[in-house]
PDB file of N, CA, C and O in Angstrom:
ATOM      1  N   MET A   1      -0.322  34.090  -7.541  1.00  0.00           N
ATOM      2  CA  MET A   1       0.550  33.552  -8.556  1.00  0.00           C
ATOM      3  C   MET A   1       1.760  34.455  -8.784  1.00  0.00           C
ATOM      4  O   MET A   1       2.775  34.003  -9.312  1.00  0.00           O
ATOM      5  N   ALA A   2       1.664  35.692  -8.401  1.00  0.00           N
ATOM      6  CA  ALA A   2       2.765  36.616  -8.637  1.00  0.00           C
ATOM      7  C   ALA A   2       4.050  36.099  -8.010  1.00  0.00           C
ATOM      8  O   ALA A   2       4.088  35.760  -6.827  1.00  0.00           O
ATOM      9  N   GLY A   3       5.107  36.044  -8.824  1.00  0.00           N
ATOM     10  CA  GLY A   3       6.409  35.658  -8.312  1.00  0.00           C
ATOM     11  C   GLY A   3       6.718  34.178  -8.335  1.00  0.00           C
ATOM     12  O   GLY A   3       7.838  33.788  -8.006  1.00  0.00           O
ATOM     13  N   VAL A   4       5.764  33.337  -8.714  1.00  0.00           N
ATOM     14  CA  VAL A   4       6.042  31.898  -8.685  1.00  0.00           C
ATOM     15  C   VAL A   4       6.310  31.310 -10.057  1.00  0.00           C
ATOM     16  O   VAL A   4       6.762  30.169 -10.161  1.00  0.00           O
ATOM     17  N   SER A   5       6.044  32.059 -11.103  1.00  0.00           N
ATOM     18  CA  SER A   5       6.319  31.549 -12.443  1.00  0.00           C
ATOM     19  C   SER A   5       7.465  32.341 -13.058  1.00  0.00           C
ATOM     20  O   SER A   5       7.756  33.465 -12.650  1.00  0.00           O
ATOM     21  N   THR A   6       8.099  31.736 -14.037  1.00  0.00           N
ATOM     22  CA  THR A   6       9.192  32.402 -14.744  1.00  0.00           C
ATOM     23  C   THR A   6       8.917  32.329 -16.236  1.00  0.00           C
ATOM     24  O   THR A   6       8.136  31.484 -16.672  1.00  0.00           O
ATOM     25  N   PRO A   7       9.536  33.192 -17.026  1.00  0.00           N
ATOM     26  CA  PRO A   7       9.363  33.095 -18.472  1.00  0.00           C
ATOM     27  C   PRO A   7       9.781  31.720 -19.007  1.00  0.00           C
ATOM     28  O   PRO A   7       9.144  31.194 -19.919  1.00  0.00           O
ATOM     29  N   ALA A   8      10.843  31.137 -18.447  1.00  0.00           N
ATOM     30  CA  ALA A   8      11.294  29.821 -18.909  1.00  0.00           C
ATOM     31  C   ALA A   8      10.240  28.750 -18.627  1.00  0.00           C
ATOM     32  O   ALA A   8       9.964  27.912 -19.485  1.00  0.00           O
ATOM     33  N   MET A   9       9.652  28.772 -17.430  1.00  0.00           N
ATOM     34  CA  MET A   9       8.636  27.785 -17.094  1.00  0.00           C
ATOM     35  C   MET A   9       7.388  27.982 -17.955  1.00  0.00           C
ATOM     36  O   MET A   9       6.831  27.013 -18.472  1.00  0.00           O
ATOM     37  N   ALA A  10       6.950  29.231 -18.110  1.00  0.00           N
ATOM     38  CA  ALA A  10       5.773  29.504 -18.932  1.00  0.00           C
ATOM     39  C   ALA A  10       6.009  29.067 -20.380  1.00  0.00           C
ATOM     40  O   ALA A  10       5.109  28.514 -21.013  1.00  0.00           O
ATOM     41  N   ALA A  11       7.208  29.310 -20.905  1.00  0.00           N
ATOM     42  CA  ALA A  11       7.522  28.911 -22.280  1.00  0.00           C
ATOM     43  C   ALA A  11       7.550  27.393 -22.418  1.00  0.00           C
ATOM     44  O   ALA A  11       7.083  26.851 -23.420  1.00  0.00           O
ATOM     45  N   ALA A  12       8.097  26.704 -21.416  1.00  0.00           N
ATOM     46  CA  ALA A  12       8.129  25.240 -21.465  1.00  0.00           C
ATOM     47  C   ALA A  12       6.716  24.676 -21.507  1.00  0.00           C
ATOM     48  O   ALA A  12       6.436  23.747 -22.265  1.00  0.00           O
ATOM     49  N   VAL A  13       5.832  25.233 -20.700  1.00  0.00           N
ATOM     50  CA  VAL A  13       4.431  24.782 -20.692  1.00  0.00           C
ATOM     51  C   VAL A  13       3.787  25.058 -22.046  1.00  0.00           C
ATOM     52  O   VAL A  13       3.140  24.185 -22.626  1.00  0.00           O
ATOM     53  N   SER A  14       3.968  26.269 -22.540  1.00  0.00           N
ATOM     54  CA  SER A  14       3.379  26.655 -23.824  1.00  0.00           C
ATOM     55  C   SER A  14       3.931  25.799 -24.966  1.00  0.00           C
ATOM     56  O   SER A  14       3.176  25.368 -25.837  1.00  0.00           O
ATOM     57  N   ASN A  15       5.230  25.556 -24.965  1.00  0.00           N
ATOM     58  CA  ASN A  15       5.853  24.745 -26.014  1.00  0.00           C
ATOM     59  C   ASN A  15       5.424  23.282 -25.956  1.00  0.00           C
ATOM     60  O   ASN A  15       5.517  22.561 -26.950  1.00  0.00           O
ATOM     61  N   ALA A  16       4.954  22.850 -24.790  1.00  0.00           N
ATOM     62  CA  ALA A  16       4.472  21.471 -24.637  1.00  0.00           C
ATOM     63  C   ALA A  16       2.985  21.349 -24.967  1.00  0.00           C
ATOM     64  O   ALA A  16       2.407  20.269 -24.852  1.00  0.00           O
ATOM     65  N   GLY A  17       2.365  22.466 -25.379  1.00  0.00           N
ATOM     66  CA  GLY A  17       0.960  22.422 -25.780  1.00  0.00           C
ATOM     67  C   GLY A  17       0.004  22.997 -24.758  1.00  0.00           C
ATOM     68  O   GLY A  17      -1.202  23.031 -24.999  1.00  0.00           O
ATOM     69  N   GLY A  18       0.512  23.452 -23.617  1.00  0.00           N
ATOM     70  CA  GLY A  18      -0.347  24.036 -22.591  1.00  0.00           C
ATOM     71  C   GLY A  18      -0.426  25.542 -22.724  1.00  0.00           C
ATOM     72  O   GLY A  18       0.020  26.124 -23.713  1.00  0.00           O
ATOM     73  N   LEU A  19      -0.997  26.152 -21.715  1.00  0.00           N
ATOM     74  CA  LEU A  19      -1.106  27.610 -21.671  1.00  0.00           C
ATOM     75  C   LEU A  19      -0.086  28.133 -20.676  1.00  0.00           C
ATOM     76  O   LEU A  19      -0.277  28.010 -19.466  1.00  0.00           O
ATOM     77  N   GLY A  20       0.998  28.717 -21.179  1.00  0.00           N
ATOM     78  CA  GLY A  20       1.996  29.311 -20.308  1.00  0.00           C
ATOM     79  C   GLY A  20       1.403  30.498 -19.580  1.00  0.00           C
ATOM     80  O   GLY A  20       0.552  31.202 -20.125  1.00  0.00           O
ATOM     81  N   SER A  21       1.845  30.729 -18.352  1.00  0.00           N
ATOM     82  CA  SER A  21       1.246  31.790 -17.554  1.00  0.00           C
ATOM     83  C   SER A  21       2.305  32.530 -16.753  1.00  0.00           C
ATOM     84  O   SER A  21       3.205  31.922 -16.174  1.00  0.00           O
ATOM     85  N   LEU A  22       2.182  33.851 -16.729  1.00  0.00           N
ATOM     86  CA  LEU A  22       3.070  34.701 -15.939  1.00  0.00           C
ATOM     87  C   LEU A  22       2.245  35.545 -14.987  1.00  0.00           C
ATOM     88  O   LEU A  22       1.300  36.213 -15.407  1.00  0.00           O
ATOM     89  N   GLY A  23       2.594  35.518 -13.709  1.00  0.00           N
ATOM     90  CA  GLY A  23       1.967  36.394 -12.727  1.00  0.00           C
ATOM     91  C   GLY A  23       2.734  37.696 -12.663  1.00  0.00           C
ATOM     92  O   GLY A  23       3.905  37.715 -12.285  1.00  0.00           O
ATOM     93  N   LEU A  24       2.077  38.790 -13.031  1.00  0.00           N
ATOM     94  CA  LEU A  24       2.769  40.077 -13.115  1.00  0.00           C
ATOM     95  C   LEU A  24       2.347  41.056 -12.022  1.00  0.00           C
ATOM     96  O   LEU A  24       2.718  42.230 -12.059  1.00  0.00           O
ATOM     97  N   GLY A  25       1.581  40.583 -11.061  1.00  0.00           N
ATOM     98  CA  GLY A  25       1.066  41.466 -10.028  1.00  0.00           C
ATOM     99  C   GLY A  25       2.119  42.052  -9.111  1.00  0.00           C
ATOM    100  O   GLY A  25       1.852  43.044  -8.432  1.00  0.00           O
ATOM    101  N   ALA A  26       3.296  41.475  -9.072  1.00  0.00           N
ATOM    102  CA  ALA A  26       4.343  41.967  -8.173  1.00  0.00           C
ATOM    103  C   ALA A  26       5.421  42.750  -8.913  1.00  0.00           C
ATOM    104  O   ALA A  26       6.505  42.968  -8.372  1.00  0.00           O
ATOM    105  N   THR A  27       5.139  43.175 -10.140  1.00  0.00           N
ATOM    106  CA  THR A  27       6.134  43.922 -10.903  1.00  0.00           C
ATOM    107  C   THR A  27       5.502  45.174 -11.492  1.00  0.00           C
ATOM    108  O   THR A  27       4.278  45.293 -11.535  1.00  0.00           O
ATOM    109  N   ASP A  28       6.326  46.102 -11.942  1.00  0.00           N
ATOM    110  CA  ASP A  28       5.816  47.303 -12.589  1.00  0.00           C
ATOM    111  C   ASP A  28       5.729  47.066 -14.100  1.00  0.00           C
ATOM    112  O   ASP A  28       6.028  45.974 -14.582  1.00  0.00           O
ATOM    113  N   ALA A  29       5.321  48.089 -14.833  1.00  0.00           N
ATOM    114  CA  ALA A  29       5.128  47.950 -16.278  1.00  0.00           C
ATOM    115  C   ALA A  29       6.419  47.553 -16.998  1.00  0.00           C
ATOM    116  O   ALA A  29       6.394  46.710 -17.895  1.00  0.00           O
ATOM    117  N   ALA A  30       7.539  48.150 -16.612  1.00  0.00           N
ATOM    118  CA  ALA A  30       8.808  47.813 -17.262  1.00  0.00           C
ATOM    119  C   ALA A  30       9.186  46.361 -16.985  1.00  0.00           C
ATOM    120  O   ALA A  30       9.673  45.664 -17.874  1.00  0.00           O
ATOM    121  N   GLY A  31       8.962  45.907 -15.758  1.00  0.00           N
ATOM    122  CA  GLY A  31       9.239  44.513 -15.418  1.00  0.00           C
ATOM    123  C   GLY A  31       8.340  43.559 -16.184  1.00  0.00           C
ATOM    124  O   GLY A  31       8.786  42.497 -16.616  1.00  0.00           O
ATOM    125  N   ALA A  32       7.074  43.929 -16.356  1.00  0.00           N
ATOM    126  CA  ALA A  32       6.133  43.098 -17.109  1.00  0.00           C
ATOM    127  C   ALA A  32       6.578  42.966 -18.564  1.00  0.00           C
ATOM    128  O   ALA A  32       6.547  41.874 -19.131  1.00  0.00           O
ATOM    129  N   VAL A  33       6.986  44.072 -19.159  1.00  0.00           N
ATOM    130  CA  VAL A  33       7.461  44.045 -20.546  1.00  0.00           C
ATOM    131  C   VAL A  33       8.664  43.112 -20.664  1.00  0.00           C
ATOM    132  O   VAL A  33       8.748  42.324 -21.606  1.00  0.00           O
ATOM    133  N   LYS A  34       9.591  43.198 -19.719  1.00  0.00           N
ATOM    134  CA  LYS A  34      10.783  42.340 -19.754  1.00  0.00           C
ATOM    135  C   LYS A  34      10.404  40.864 -19.643  1.00  0.00           C
ATOM    136  O   LYS A  34      10.911  40.034 -20.397  1.00  0.00           O
ATOM    137  N   LEU A  35       9.516  40.537 -18.706  1.00  0.00           N
ATOM    138  CA  LEU A  35       9.103  39.135 -18.538  1.00  0.00           C
ATOM    139  C   LEU A  35       8.419  38.596 -19.792  1.00  0.00           C
ATOM    140  O   LEU A  35       8.678  37.466 -20.206  1.00  0.00           O
ATOM    141  N   ILE A  36       7.551  39.398 -20.391  1.00  0.00           N
ATOM    142  CA  ILE A  36       6.854  38.959 -21.609  1.00  0.00           C
ATOM    143  C   ILE A  36       7.842  38.807 -22.768  1.00  0.00           C
ATOM    144  O   ILE A  36       7.749  37.850 -23.536  1.00  0.00           O
ATOM    145  N   LYS A  37       8.781  39.737 -22.900  1.00  0.00           N
ATOM    146  CA  LYS A  37       9.799  39.617 -23.955  1.00  0.00           C
ATOM    147  C   LYS A  37      10.662  38.378 -23.726  1.00  0.00           C
ATOM    148  O   LYS A  37      11.007  37.682 -24.681  1.00  0.00           O
ATOM    149  N   ASP A  38      11.015  38.092 -22.464  1.00  0.00           N
ATOM    150  CA  ASP A  38      11.788  36.879 -22.160  1.00  0.00           C
ATOM    151  C   ASP A  38      10.998  35.638 -22.572  1.00  0.00           C
ATOM    152  O   ASP A  38      11.558  34.697 -23.136  1.00  0.00           O
ATOM    153  N   PHE A  39       9.699  35.642 -22.289  1.00  0.00           N
ATOM    154  CA  PHE A  39       8.851  34.527 -22.701  1.00  0.00           C
ATOM    155  C   PHE A  39       8.863  34.402 -24.222  1.00  0.00           C
ATOM    156  O   PHE A  39       9.073  33.311 -24.752  1.00  0.00           O
ATOM    157  N   ARG A  40       8.638  35.520 -24.932  1.00  0.00           N
ATOM    158  CA  ARG A  40       8.552  35.505 -26.403  1.00  0.00           C
ATOM    159  C   ARG A  40       9.874  35.087 -27.050  1.00  0.00           C
ATOM    160  O   ARG A  40       9.871  34.572 -28.168  1.00  0.00           O
ATOM    161  N   ALA A  41      10.981  35.295 -26.379  1.00  0.00           N
ATOM    162  CA  ALA A  41      12.273  34.841 -26.908  1.00  0.00           C
ATOM    163  C   ALA A  41      12.356  33.317 -26.872  1.00  0.00           C
ATOM    164  O   ALA A  41      13.171  32.726 -27.581  1.00  0.00           O
ATOM    165  N   ARG A  42      11.529  32.681 -26.060  1.00  0.00           N
ATOM    166  CA  ARG A  42      11.560  31.227 -25.889  1.00  0.00           C
ATOM    167  C   ARG A  42      10.389  30.501 -26.527  1.00  0.00           C
ATOM    168  O   ARG A  42      10.452  29.294 -26.759  1.00  0.00           O
ATOM    169  N   SER A  43       9.292  31.254 -26.818  1.00  0.00           N
ATOM    170  CA  SER A  43       8.088  30.583 -27.304  1.00  0.00           C
ATOM    171  C   SER A  43       7.229  31.519 -28.139  1.00  0.00           C
ATOM    172  O   SER A  43       7.171  32.724 -27.895  1.00  0.00           O
ATOM    173  N   THR A  44       6.568  30.941 -29.122  1.00  0.00           N
ATOM    174  CA  THR A  44       5.567  31.690 -29.887  1.00  0.00           C
ATOM    175  C   THR A  44       4.166  31.208 -29.522  1.00  0.00           C
ATOM    176  O   THR A  44       3.176  31.602 -30.138  1.00  0.00           O
ATOM    177  N   GLY A  45       4.105  30.344 -28.504  1.00  0.00           N
ATOM    178  CA  GLY A  45       2.829  29.767 -28.084  1.00  0.00           C
ATOM    179  C   GLY A  45       1.988  30.727 -27.260  1.00  0.00           C
ATOM    180  O   GLY A  45       2.365  31.879 -27.046  1.00  0.00           O
ATOM    181  N   PRO A  46       0.836  30.234 -26.800  1.00  0.00           N
ATOM    182  CA  PRO A  46      -0.079  31.087 -26.044  1.00  0.00           C
ATOM    183  C   PRO A  46       0.478  31.449 -24.671  1.00  0.00           C
ATOM    184  O   PRO A  46       1.220  30.680 -24.060  1.00  0.00           O
ATOM    185  N   LEU A  47       0.104  32.632 -24.202  1.00  0.00           N
ATOM    186  CA  LEU A  47       0.570  33.125 -22.905  1.00  0.00           C
ATOM    187  C   LEU A  47      -0.585  33.786 -22.167  1.00  0.00           C
ATOM    188  O   LEU A  47      -1.276  34.646 -22.714  1.00  0.00           O
ATOM    189  N   ASN A  48      -0.785  33.381 -20.937  1.00  0.00           N
ATOM    190  CA  ASN A  48      -1.726  34.042 -20.037  1.00  0.00           C
ATOM    191  C   ASN A  48      -0.921  35.002 -19.167  1.00  0.00           C
ATOM    192  O   ASN A  48       0.119  34.633 -18.620  1.00  0.00           O
ATOM    193  N   VAL A  49      -1.410  36.243 -19.042  1.00  0.00           N
ATOM    194  CA  VAL A  49      -0.759  37.205 -18.164  1.00  0.00           C
ATOM    195  C   VAL A  49      -1.744  37.554 -17.052  1.00  0.00           C
ATOM    196  O   VAL A  49      -2.851  38.024 -17.313  1.00  0.00           O
ATOM    197  N   ASN A  50      -1.329  37.318 -15.814  1.00  0.00           N
ATOM    198  CA  ASN A  50      -2.168  37.541 -14.649  1.00  0.00           C
ATOM    199  C   ASN A  50      -1.738  38.855 -13.998  1.00  0.00           C
ATOM    200  O   ASN A  50      -0.613  38.985 -13.516  1.00  0.00           O
ATOM    201  N   VAL A  51      -2.648  39.821 -13.993  1.00  0.00           N
ATOM    202  CA  VAL A  51      -2.354  41.131 -13.402  1.00  0.00           C
ATOM    203  C   VAL A  51      -3.429  41.497 -12.381  1.00  0.00           C
ATOM    204  O   VAL A  51      -4.525  40.936 -12.395  1.00  0.00           O
ATOM    205  N   PHE A  52      -3.115  42.425 -11.513  1.00  0.00           N
ATOM    206  CA  PHE A  52      -4.087  42.946 -10.564  1.00  0.00           C
ATOM    207  C   PHE A  52      -4.583  44.288 -11.085  1.00  0.00           C
ATOM    208  O   PHE A  52      -3.789  45.197 -11.326  1.00  0.00           O
ATOM    209  N   VAL A  53      -5.880  44.410 -11.258  1.00  0.00           N
ATOM    210  CA  VAL A  53      -6.470  45.676 -11.671  1.00  0.00           C
ATOM    211  C   VAL A  53      -7.680  45.892 -10.766  1.00  0.00           C
ATOM    212  O   VAL A  53      -8.764  45.365 -11.015  1.00  0.00           O
ATOM    213  N   HIS A  54      -7.474  46.664  -9.732  1.00  0.00           N
ATOM    214  CA  HIS A  54      -8.563  46.900  -8.800  1.00  0.00           C
ATOM    215  C   HIS A  54      -8.475  48.310  -8.247  1.00  0.00           C
ATOM    216  O   HIS A  54      -7.445  48.977  -8.349  1.00  0.00           O
ATOM    217  N   GLN A  55      -9.571  48.744  -7.662  1.00  0.00           N
ATOM    218  CA  GLN A  55      -9.608  50.076  -7.079  1.00  0.00           C
ATOM    219  C   GLN A  55      -8.952  50.040  -5.700  1.00  0.00           C
ATOM    220  O   GLN A  55      -9.027  49.030  -5.000  1.00  0.00           O
ATOM    221  N   PRO A  56      -8.317  51.125  -5.318  1.00  0.00           N
ATOM    222  CA  PRO A  56      -7.781  51.185  -3.954  1.00  0.00           C
ATOM    223  C   PRO A  56      -8.929  51.052  -2.945  1.00  0.00           C
ATOM    224  O   PRO A  56     -10.046  51.489  -3.220  1.00  0.00           O
ATOM    225  N   PRO A  57      -8.663  50.461  -1.797  1.00  0.00           N
ATOM    226  CA  PRO A  57      -9.737  50.294  -0.817  1.00  0.00           C
ATOM    227  C   PRO A  57     -10.210  51.639  -0.265  1.00  0.00           C
ATOM    228  O   PRO A  57      -9.430  52.578  -0.109  1.00  0.00           O
ATOM    229  N   ARG A  58     -11.509  51.700   0.026  1.00  0.00           N
ATOM    230  CA  ARG A  58     -12.056  52.876   0.707  1.00  0.00           C
ATOM    231  C   ARG A  58     -11.960  52.621   2.203  1.00  0.00           C
ATOM    232  O   ARG A  58     -12.355  51.557   2.678  1.00  0.00           O
ATOM    233  N   ILE A  59     -11.452  53.562   2.929  1.00  0.00           N
ATOM    234  CA  ILE A  59     -11.337  53.419   4.376  1.00  0.00           C
ATOM    235  C   ILE A  59     -12.674  53.812   4.998  1.00  0.00           C
ATOM    236  O   ILE A  59     -13.135  54.945   4.863  1.00  0.00           O
ATOM    237  N   GLU A  60     -13.282  52.842   5.683  1.00  0.00           N
ATOM    238  CA  GLU A  60     -14.555  53.075   6.357  1.00  0.00           C
ATOM    239  C   GLU A  60     -14.424  52.574   7.790  1.00  0.00           C
ATOM    240  O   GLU A  60     -14.710  51.410   8.069  1.00  0.00           O
ATOM    241  N   PRO A  61     -13.992  53.450   8.707  1.00  0.00           N
ATOM    242  CA  PRO A  61     -13.700  53.032  10.077  1.00  0.00           C
ATOM    243  C   PRO A  61     -14.844  52.281  10.766  1.00  0.00           C
ATOM    244  O   PRO A  61     -14.590  51.310  11.479  1.00  0.00           O
ATOM    245  N   THR A  62     -16.085  52.703  10.572  1.00  0.00           N
ATOM    246  CA  THR A  62     -17.207  52.029  11.224  1.00  0.00           C
ATOM    247  C   THR A  62     -17.371  50.608  10.703  1.00  0.00           C
ATOM    248  O   THR A  62     -17.568  49.677  11.484  1.00  0.00           O
ATOM    249  N   VAL A  63     -17.291  50.439   9.396  1.00  0.00           N
ATOM    250  CA  VAL A  63     -17.415  49.108   8.798  1.00  0.00           C
ATOM    251  C   VAL A  63     -16.266  48.222   9.264  1.00  0.00           C
ATOM    252  O   VAL A  63     -16.480  47.060   9.611  1.00  0.00           O
ATOM    253  N   GLU A  64     -15.059  48.756   9.275  1.00  0.00           N
ATOM    254  CA  GLU A  64     -13.895  47.981   9.704  1.00  0.00           C
ATOM    255  C   GLU A  64     -14.002  47.588  11.180  1.00  0.00           C
ATOM    256  O   GLU A  64     -13.666  46.462  11.546  1.00  0.00           O
ATOM    257  N   ALA A  65     -14.460  48.496  12.018  1.00  0.00           N
ATOM    258  CA  ALA A  65     -14.617  48.190  13.445  1.00  0.00           C
ATOM    259  C   ALA A  65     -15.676  47.109  13.641  1.00  0.00           C
ATOM    260  O   ALA A  65     -15.494  46.210  14.462  1.00  0.00           O
ATOM    261  N   ASP A  66     -16.777  47.187  12.899  1.00  0.00           N
ATOM    262  CA  ASP A  66     -17.828  46.161  12.994  1.00  0.00           C
ATOM    263  C   ASP A  66     -17.297  44.798  12.558  1.00  0.00           C
ATOM    264  O   ASP A  66     -17.589  43.781  13.187  1.00  0.00           O
ATOM    265  N   TRP A  67     -16.519  44.785  11.480  1.00  0.00           N
ATOM    266  CA  TRP A  67     -15.967  43.530  10.972  1.00  0.00           C
ATOM    267  C   TRP A  67     -15.018  42.915  11.998  1.00  0.00           C
ATOM    268  O   TRP A  67     -15.078  41.715  12.267  1.00  0.00           O
ATOM    269  N   ILE A  68     -14.150  43.734  12.563  1.00  0.00           N
ATOM    270  CA  ILE A  68     -13.193  43.235  13.558  1.00  0.00           C
ATOM    271  C   ILE A  68     -13.924  42.712  14.792  1.00  0.00           C
ATOM    272  O   ILE A  68     -13.558  41.669  15.333  1.00  0.00           O
ATOM    273  N   ALA A  69     -14.945  43.423  15.234  1.00  0.00           N
ATOM    274  CA  ALA A  69     -15.721  42.964  16.390  1.00  0.00           C
ATOM    275  C   ALA A  69     -16.391  41.625  16.095  1.00  0.00           C
ATOM    276  O   ALA A  69     -16.416  40.743  16.954  1.00  0.00           O
ATOM    277  N   ALA A  70     -16.927  41.469  14.905  1.00  0.00           N
ATOM    278  CA  ALA A  70     -17.592  40.212  14.539  1.00  0.00           C
ATOM    279  C   ALA A  70     -16.596  39.056  14.456  1.00  0.00           C
ATOM    280  O   ALA A  70     -16.942  37.917  14.768  1.00  0.00           O
ATOM    281  N   MET A  71     -15.373  39.339  14.042  1.00  0.00           N
ATOM    282  CA  MET A  71     -14.367  38.291  13.869  1.00  0.00           C
ATOM    283  C   MET A  71     -13.538  38.034  15.130  1.00  0.00           C
ATOM    284  O   MET A  71     -12.793  37.056  15.189  1.00  0.00           O
ATOM    285  N   ARG A  72     -13.661  38.900  16.138  1.00  0.00           N
ATOM    286  CA  ARG A  72     -12.826  38.786  17.331  1.00  0.00           C
ATOM    287  C   ARG A  72     -12.848  37.383  17.947  1.00  0.00           C
ATOM    288  O   ARG A  72     -11.783  36.883  18.308  1.00  0.00           O
ATOM    289  N   PRO A  73     -14.022  36.711  18.089  1.00  0.00           N
ATOM    290  CA  PRO A  73     -14.007  35.354  18.664  1.00  0.00           C
ATOM    291  C   PRO A  73     -13.192  34.366  17.822  1.00  0.00           C
ATOM    292  O   PRO A  73     -12.517  33.494  18.369  1.00  0.00           O
ATOM    293  N   ILE A  74     -13.254  34.500  16.512  1.00  0.00           N
ATOM    294  CA  ILE A  74     -12.503  33.605  15.631  1.00  0.00           C
ATOM    295  C   ILE A  74     -11.008  33.894  15.768  1.00  0.00           C
ATOM    296  O   ILE A  74     -10.194  32.973  15.838  1.00  0.00           O
ATOM    297  N   PHE A  75     -10.657  35.180  15.805  1.00  0.00           N
ATOM    298  CA  PHE A  75      -9.247  35.538  15.993  1.00  0.00           C
ATOM    299  C   PHE A  75      -8.727  34.973  17.308  1.00  0.00           C
ATOM    300  O   PHE A  75      -7.632  34.413  17.364  1.00  0.00           O
ATOM    301  N   ARG A  76      -9.528  35.124  18.374  1.00  0.00           N
ATOM    302  CA  ARG A  76      -9.119  34.646  19.691  1.00  0.00           C
ATOM    303  C   ARG A  76      -8.872  33.146  19.657  1.00  0.00           C
ATOM    304  O   ARG A  76      -7.862  32.667  20.173  1.00  0.00           O
ATOM    305  N   THR A  77      -9.797  32.401  19.046  1.00  0.00           N
ATOM    306  CA  THR A  77      -9.662  30.946  18.945  1.00  0.00           C
ATOM    307  C   THR A  77      -8.418  30.573  18.143  1.00  0.00           C
ATOM    308  O   THR A  77      -7.652  29.697  18.546  1.00  0.00           O
ATOM    309  N   ALA A  78      -8.220  31.244  17.001  1.00  0.00           N
ATOM    310  CA  ALA A  78      -7.064  30.943  16.150  1.00  0.00           C
ATOM    311  C   ALA A  78      -5.760  31.273  16.865  1.00  0.00           C
ATOM    312  O   ALA A  78      -4.796  30.512  16.781  1.00  0.00           O
ATOM    313  N   CYS A  79      -5.724  32.388  17.559  1.00  0.00           N
ATOM    314  CA  CYS A  79      -4.500  32.761  18.277  1.00  0.00           C
ATOM    315  C   CYS A  79      -4.211  31.779  19.404  1.00  0.00           C
ATOM    316  O   CYS A  79      -3.058  31.405  19.622  1.00  0.00           O
ATOM    317  N   ASN A  80      -5.247  31.359  20.120  1.00  0.00           N
ATOM    318  CA  ASN A  80      -5.053  30.381  21.188  1.00  0.00           C
ATOM    319  C   ASN A  80      -4.556  29.064  20.617  1.00  0.00           C
ATOM    320  O   ASN A  80      -3.640  28.456  21.171  1.00  0.00           O
ATOM    321  N   ALA A  81      -5.148  28.614  19.512  1.00  0.00           N
ATOM    322  CA  ALA A  81      -4.724  27.358  18.885  1.00  0.00           C
ATOM    323  C   ALA A  81      -3.291  27.479  18.402  1.00  0.00           C
ATOM    324  O   ALA A  81      -2.504  26.546  18.565  1.00  0.00           O
ATOM    325  N   SER A  82      -2.936  28.616  17.808  1.00  0.00           N
ATOM    326  CA  SER A  82      -1.580  28.833  17.319  1.00  0.00           C
ATOM    327  C   SER A  82      -0.581  28.794  18.481  1.00  0.00           C
ATOM    328  O   SER A  82       0.498  28.213  18.361  1.00  0.00           O
ATOM    329  N   HIS A  83      -0.942  29.404  19.583  1.00  0.00           N
ATOM    330  CA  HIS A  83      -0.058  29.418  20.761  1.00  0.00           C
ATOM    331  C   HIS A  83       0.141  27.997  21.285  1.00  0.00           C
ATOM    332  O   HIS A  83       1.257  27.612  21.634  1.00  0.00           O
ATOM    333  N   ARG A  84      -0.945  27.215  21.339  1.00  0.00           N
ATOM    334  CA  ARG A  84      -0.821  25.829  21.816  1.00  0.00           C
ATOM    335  C   ARG A  84       0.058  25.014  20.876  1.00  0.00           C
ATOM    336  O   ARG A  84       0.859  24.202  21.339  1.00  0.00           O
ATOM    337  N   LEU A  85      -0.074  25.213  19.559  1.00  0.00           N
ATOM    338  CA  LEU A  85       0.758  24.477  18.601  1.00  0.00           C
ATOM    339  C   LEU A  85       2.224  24.842  18.773  1.00  0.00           C
ATOM    340  O   LEU A  85       3.092  23.974  18.682  1.00  0.00           O
ATOM    341  N   GLN A  86       2.511  26.115  19.020  1.00  0.00           N
ATOM    342  CA  GLN A  86       3.894  26.547  19.199  1.00  0.00           C
ATOM    343  C   GLN A  86       4.506  25.885  20.432  1.00  0.00           C
ATOM    344  O   GLN A  86       5.688  25.542  20.437  1.00  0.00           O
ATOM    345  N   GLN A  87       3.698  25.708  21.475  1.00  0.00           N
ATOM    346  CA  GLN A  87       4.213  25.078  22.683  1.00  0.00           C
ATOM    347  C   GLN A  87       4.643  23.643  22.405  1.00  0.00           C
ATOM    348  O   GLN A  87       5.645  23.182  22.951  1.00  0.00           O
ATOM    349  N   PHE A  88       3.893  22.928  21.557  1.00  0.00           N
ATOM    350  CA  PHE A  88       4.192  21.519  21.281  1.00  0.00           C
ATOM    351  C   PHE A  88       5.277  21.340  20.221  1.00  0.00           C
ATOM    352  O   PHE A  88       5.842  20.253  20.103  1.00  0.00           O
ATOM    353  N   SER A  89       5.577  22.376  19.456  1.00  0.00           N
ATOM    354  CA  SER A  89       6.548  22.219  18.377  1.00  0.00           C
ATOM    355  C   SER A  89       7.978  22.497  18.825  1.00  0.00           C
ATOM    356  O   SER A  89       8.903  22.427  18.016  1.00  0.00           O
ATOM    357  N   ARG A  90       8.167  22.806  20.086  1.00  0.00           N
ATOM    358  CA  ARG A  90       9.522  23.119  20.580  1.00  0.00           C
ATOM    359  C   ARG A  90      10.311  21.877  20.864  1.00  0.00           C
ATOM    360  O   ARG A  90      11.465  21.962  21.284  1.00  0.00           O
TER     361      ARG A  90
END
């Protein structure tokens, strides 16, 4: 959802009786404050704020290698299908 909503759109939804929503995962804290203030300048209605709060990934080379090996046949099939589609779309 990050980047697809605007304060104006969220306010319009909220002012119409819905739940306005802002995706803030692609901005920093200062940007989030600005977007929320822009929303509040347009609406006093409810607002959902969608943020990402997760731990950084742990790098586990053995697990990653096992996962890639298990998925290799699917990747191969998808890449072959993608290549065939590209040939027909020219």
